[in-house]
N, C-alpha and C positions, 0 to 999 in steps of 0.2 A: 765306642760302646763295647762293654765286656762281651766276650764270646757267648756266654750263657744266655744273654738277652737276645743276641742275634739268633741263636738256636730256638729260643722260646718264641720269638716273633714268627719264625717259619713253621714251627711244629704246633705251638699252642694257638696262636692268633689265627694263622692261615688255615690250619687243618683240624683244630679242636682236639688235639691229642695232648694230654697233660704231661708235664715233666715227670721223669722217674726220680727215685730217691737221690741219685747222684746229682741230677739237675736241681732239685730242691735245695740240696746242701750248698751247691754253688751260689744260688740266690741268697741263701741265709748268710753266706760269707762275703757278699758284695761289700766293697768299701763304701763309706758314708756318702761319698760324692755321687754314687750311682743309685742311691735309694730312690730318688725322685724318678729316675729313668725306669726302674723296676715297677714303681707304683703306676706310672703312666701306662706302661705296657699291660699291667694287670687290669687297669681300668678299661683299656681298649678290648682286652679279652672278655671282660665281663659284659661290656656293651654288645660285643659281637655274638657271644654264645648264650647270654642270659637276657639281654635287653635292658632298657633303662629303668624299669620299675623296681621299687624297693618294697620288700615285704616287711610289715610291721606286726609285732607279736607282743602280747602281754602274758605274764605268767602269774600264777597264784599257787600258794602251798595249801593243799588240802589237809596234810598232816605234817606238822613242822616239829623237828627235834626228836630226841629219843631214839635215834637210829642205832641198831646193834652193830653196824659195820664200822671199820676204823679208817676210813678214807682220811689221810693225814691233813688234808686241806680244809676239811668240812667241820663247821661249828655245830652241825646238826647231829653229829655222832654222840651217842649217849656215853661213850667211853672216855671223853675228854672233859676238861674243866671249863670249856667254853660256855657262854651264858645262855645259849638257846635251849629251852626246855620243851617237852612234848606238848603240842597243842593241836586240836582238831578243829577244822573250819566247818560250820554248818551250811546246809544247802542254800538257804536264802542269801547268805554272805557270798557264796560261790557264784550264784546268779548275778548278784549285784556287781561283783568284780568283773564278770564277763561283760555286763552292760557297759561298765566304765571303760573296759578295754576296747569294745566295739566303737565307742564314741570317739576314740583317738584315730579311727580309720584302720585299726588293726584287722587283719583277716584271720588271725590265729589266736586262740586262747589255750594255753597249756596248763593242765592241772598236774601238780607235782606233789609227790609224797616222799618223805624221808624214811624209806624202808629198804630192807634187803630185797623184798619182793612183796606183792600184795597178799594179805590174808582175806578171808571171806568178808570181814567187816569192811575192809577198804574197797573190795569189789562191789559190795552193796552200796557204799557211798558213791562210788563211781557210776553205777547204774542209775541211781536216783539223781545224781548231780548232772550227768550228761543229758538225761531226759529233760530235766528242768531248764538247763541252759538252752537246749535246742527248741524248747517251747517258747522261750522268752526272747532270744537273741539270734540274729542271723550272723553266725560266726562259726568258723571251723574249730572243732575241739581236738586238741592233741593231749597226750598224756605222757607222764614220766613217773613210773611206779617201781623202778628197780628191775630185778631179774624176773622173768616170767616162765610159766609152764606153757605147754602147747594149748591146754584148755583155756588158760587165761588170755592168751593171744586171740584165740577164736572168739572169746566172749567180748573182748574189746572191739573186734571187728563188728560183731553183732550189735553192739551199742551205737556204732557210728563214729568211733574214734578214727580219725583219718590219718594221723601221724603219731608215731611213737618215738620219744626221745630216750636214748640210753647211751650215755657217753662212754667211750673207751678210756677217757681221761688223759692217757699218755700212751707212749709206745709199749709194745709187748715186752721189750727187754728191760724197761725201767719200772714197769707196773708194780712189781713186788716191793719196791722201795716206797711206794705210796699207799698201797692197800695190802693187808695180809689176811683179811677175813674172807676173801673170795679171790678168784683168779681172773685174769684177762680173758681166758678162754671161756669162762662162764658168761661173761658179758657178751662175747662174740656169739655164743650160742643163742642168746636171746635175740640179738640183732638179726641173725640168720632166719629165725622163726618169724620175726616181724616182717622181714623183707619177703619171705615166701608167702605170707598171708595176704599180701596186697596192700597193707598199710604202708604209708611213706615212712622211710627211715630217717630219723634225725640223730646224728651221732657226731660229737666233737670231743673237746677236751679242754684242758687248762695248760697254758704255757707258763713256765717259771716255777715248776715244782722241784727244780734241781736237776732236770735232765740236761744232757749235753746238746750242743748244736747238732751233732750227728744223730742223736736220738730224736730231736725235733723233726729232722728230715725223715727218719724212719717212721715216725708217727704220721706225717703227711702221706707217705706212700701207703701205709696200712689203711688209712681212711680212704684213699683213692681206690684201693683194691675192694673195699666194701661198697663203694659207689653210692653213698647216701644221698638222699634228696637234698638234705640240708646239713651243714656243718656249723654248729655254734662254736665260736672261737672265744674262749675265756682267757684272761690273764690273771694270774694269782693275785688275789687281794688278801694278804695274810690275816688270818683271824686269830685274835688272842685266845690262848688256851689250847690251841691245836698244835700238833708236832711241827707244822710249817709256819707257825705264828711269827717267827723271827726272820723268815726269809725276805730278802730284798725284793722289791717289785721289779718286773721286767723293764729293762731300759727301753725308752720310747722308740729309739731307732731300731732296736732289735724287734720290737713289736711290729713296726711298719715293714721291716724285711719279711717277717713271718706272714703278714697279711698278703703281701705280694706273692710270696712263695707258695702259700696254700692255694691262692687263686690260680697260679700257673700250674699247680698239680691237678686241680679240679676245675677245669674251665666252665663246666655246665652246672655246677652245684650252687645252691643258695648258700652263701657264706655270710653268717650272721654275727654281728657284734653282740657279745654277751657280757658276762661279768668282768669287772676289773678294768674296763677300758677308760673309765673316768680317772682313776688314779695313775694308770700307766701312760695314757696319751693326753688327757685333758681335752679342752675344746679344739685346739688346733690339730692335735693328732687325730681326734675323732673325724674331723673334716678330711684330713689327708687319707685316712683309711677308706672313707666313703668315696674318695676320688681315686682309690687304689685297689678296687676289687671287691669291697664289701657291698652286698646288695640286700641286706636285711638287718633289722635292729630289734632288740627287745626294748620296749619303752617303759618308763616308770622304774619301779624298784625291782630288785632281784629277790631271791628267797630269804636271805638273812642280811643283805647289805643294801644300802641306798644307791639308786642310780640317779640319772639326771631326770628332772621333771619331763614328762612326755611332751609337753608343749615346746620345750627347747629343742628336742630332737626333731620334731615335726617342722619347726621354724627353720632349722638348719637344712632339712631336706628340701623345703620350699626355696630357700635361698640358693641351694645348689642345683635347683631345677630338676630334682629327682622325684618323679611322680610316685606317690604312695599307691600301692597296688589296688587296694579297695576303693580309695578315693577316685583314682583315675578311671576305674571301671564304671563308676556311677555318674561321672560328669558328662 
């Protein structure tokens, strides 16, 4: 057994203390023959510090496309030739999406907008939309609306939004290679305000943007320092027309190493499968990740890319005897 896994067993599994950046890097460099050992340990850590339940979430885009920012991976940027154009979703459609999400057993419904930050029109849509959802569906409402002011943070709390997603996307040292229209520090400031407000913090990123293995470890350590309630782990699904449209997808074995490493860095965090897992890992890899530290999934489609049908993920969770949080609490 590699030394790093012995260390992790003692430190992370037994004491609940996550690996530091050097430890994460050692896991990311494990030889292929020890990937299954790392995944098994990550699974034990997840079971010990998070429990067996899996949180299921659906997402919907309230405002799609036409974003003024230049995030190089994103087809919703209005600066690229990618095919997503600006569209707004009406309130009845939002409520219907929430109902469909709740029917899958999801506990969480996240409203997402492709913006730098919300203007008054968007905040009005949020006020009306959150109120309508809460009147019609028993589900937690989360939001992802870009960078916020303190007043907007306070207003979201008042609406009853319980979790806010704002991804750092990648590590601090690589961020300017991916986004030039705002800074990593601006994102961090929003996350700090959200955390201080009492809302749960959801913050993750995308692997495969061109970062080095060392920068991947840096990113895990920076997320661990933020201590978010949830970390969505995306793998780049290259979008035509974007600056990263020709990048190769992350190797499946590297993706599994990353899942194990991020779990060992953050033993108590909800680690959520998000975009790109289908093309990076396929069915078999999805199963391996669920048995290697993942304890939450986004079901259905993503913002601009297709996911797996929700029924397939729910059937897989049932086969793996992983109770869905909302379903198990009502049985």
